[in-house]
C-alpha positions as a printed NumPy array, in Angstrom:
array([[143.761, -26.086, -22.531],
       [141.827, -22.841, -21.847],
       [143.192, -19.427, -23.085],
       [143.918, -16.739, -20.697],
       [140.632, -14.98 , -21.719],
       [138.668, -17.991, -21.155],
       [140.304, -18.38 , -17.595],
       [139.484, -14.674, -16.866],
       [136.018, -15.119, -17.723],
       [135.607, -18.202, -15.667],
       [137.225, -16.307, -12.681],
       [134.597, -13.465, -13.109],
       [131.801, -15.813, -13.224],
       [133.105, -17.755, -10.039],
       [133.725, -14.652,  -8.184],
       [130.059, -13.509,  -8.979],
       [128.923, -16.809,  -7.727],
       [131.028, -16.707,  -4.549],
       [129.421, -13.567,  -3.4  ],
       [125.667, -14.004,  -4.703],
       [125.131, -17.194,  -2.469],
       [125.954, -15.591,   0.809],
       [122.571, -14.326,   1.804],
       [120.204, -15.186,   0.67 ],
       [121.199, -18.033,  -1.452],
       [120.219, -16.992,  -4.91 ],
       [121.852, -15.831,  -8.259],
       [121.798, -12.255,  -7.514],
       [124.103,  -9.893,  -5.876],
       [122.301,  -8.006,  -3.01 ],
       [123.594,  -4.826,  -1.528],
       [125.422,  -6.377,   1.227],
       [126.77 ,  -9.115,  -0.952],
       [127.789,  -6.43 ,  -3.468],
       [129.469,  -4.45 ,  -0.504],
       [131.477,  -7.222,   0.651],
       [132.688,  -8.324,  -2.918],
       [133.711,  -4.766,  -3.893],
       [135.733,  -4.322,  -0.435],
       [137.442,  -7.793,  -0.777],
       [137.839,  -7.956,  -4.581],
       [138.203,  -4.338,  -5.834],
       [140.166,  -2.444,  -3.508],
       [142.592,  -0.758,  -6.279],
       [139.434,   0.231,  -8.143],
       [137.605,   1.808,  -5.085],
       [140.953,   3.62 ,  -4.012],
       [141.543,   5.089,  -7.543],
       [138.027,   6.019,  -8.551],
       [136.275,   7.051,  -5.299],
       [135.537,  10.85 ,  -4.94 ],
       [137.306,  12.416,  -1.927],
       [133.902,  13.63 ,  -0.8  ],
       [132.718,  10.077,  -0.553],
       [133.25 ,   7.439,   2.024],
       [133.7  ,   3.76 ,   0.733],
       [130.392,   2.544,   1.824],
       [128.453,   5.456,   0.147],
       [130.726,   5.015,  -3.079],
       [129.847,   1.435,  -3.293],
       [126.161,   2.264,  -2.674],
       [126.275,   4.64 ,  -5.606],
       [127.951,   1.962,  -7.732],
       [125.245,  -0.441,  -6.977],
       [122.539,   1.99 ,  -7.907],
       [124.116,   2.725, -11.167],
       [124.405,  -0.949, -11.873],
       [120.884,  -1.827, -10.768],
       [119.352,  -0.837, -14.116],
       [115.849,  -2.178, -13.405],
       [115.902,  -0.862,  -9.851],
       [114.759,  -3.96 ,  -8.162],
       [117.19 ,  -3.835,  -5.365],
       [119.623,  -6.453,  -6.566],
       [121.971,  -7.303,  -9.349],
       [121.644,  -9.916, -11.712],
       [124.725, -11.004, -13.722],
       [124.178,  -8.745, -16.719],
       [123.823,  -5.753, -14.194],
       [127.064,  -6.494, -12.629],
       [128.724,  -6.522, -15.743],
       [128.438,  -2.784, -15.591],
       [130.657,  -2.727, -12.571],
       [133.063,  -5.163, -14.16 ],
       [133.381,  -2.92 , -17.169],
       [134.387,   0.137, -14.85 ],
       [136.951,  -1.981, -12.831],
       [138.375,  -3.197, -16.082],
       [138.671,   0.167, -17.563],
       [140.26 ,   1.462, -14.386],
       [142.832,  -1.393, -14.316],
       [143.585,  -0.533, -18.023],
       [144.254,   3.003, -17.299],
       [146.348,   1.96 , -14.29 ],
       [148.392,  -0.418, -16.577],
       [149.378,   2.801, -18.434],
       [150.858,   4.433, -15.254],
       [153.032,   1.573, -14.194],
       [156.644,   2.132, -13.699],
       [158.315,   2.63 , -17.202],
       [161.89 ,   1.099, -16.248],
       [161.247,  -1.922, -18.481],
       [158.956,  -0.38 , -21.006],
       [159.82 ,   0.164, -24.675],
       [156.917,   2.736, -25.049],
       [157.285,   5.778, -22.683],
       [154.303,   6.227, -20.257],
       [153.106,   2.613, -20.888],
       [154.776,   0.484, -18.414],
       [153.399,  -2.621, -20.166],
       [156.018,  -2.836, -22.934],
       [153.877,  -2.443, -25.999],
       [153.014,   0.05 , -28.473],
       [149.538,   0.6  , -29.505],
       [150.551,   2.29 , -32.813],
       [148.628,   5.134, -34.455],
       [144.908,   5.155, -34.315],
       [144.538,   2.585, -31.605],
       [141.28 ,   4.22 , -30.335],
       [142.235,   4.913, -26.756],
       [141.286,   8.328, -25.134],
       [144.77 ,   9.28 , -24.13 ],
       [147.859,  10.728, -26.032],
       [151.156,   9.092, -26.635]])
């Protein structure tokens, strides 16, 4: 039986492959594939991180440029992990802002305490 972490990693790989084979069929995310992936799979991230001065398309283009470390015009899987890191970080931050009704730790909304020295960049 796969662990939750293994299932999550498999899902990340599967989503990457689902979009990188759209056009052209290869193992890279080209700009249009990346744009479609972000619009279909990352709306909460886009909504919560997009500067008010940007429109969604230009913001996604900026993310693509930041991730395209070798500046070859497409993202290999390791470059796409940069974007995954940003989306995971934003999801983690969002988890701290969920409704506190059932939380044992005020301000966390996910019902656990990190304890002292947990290494996060926010106060408790």
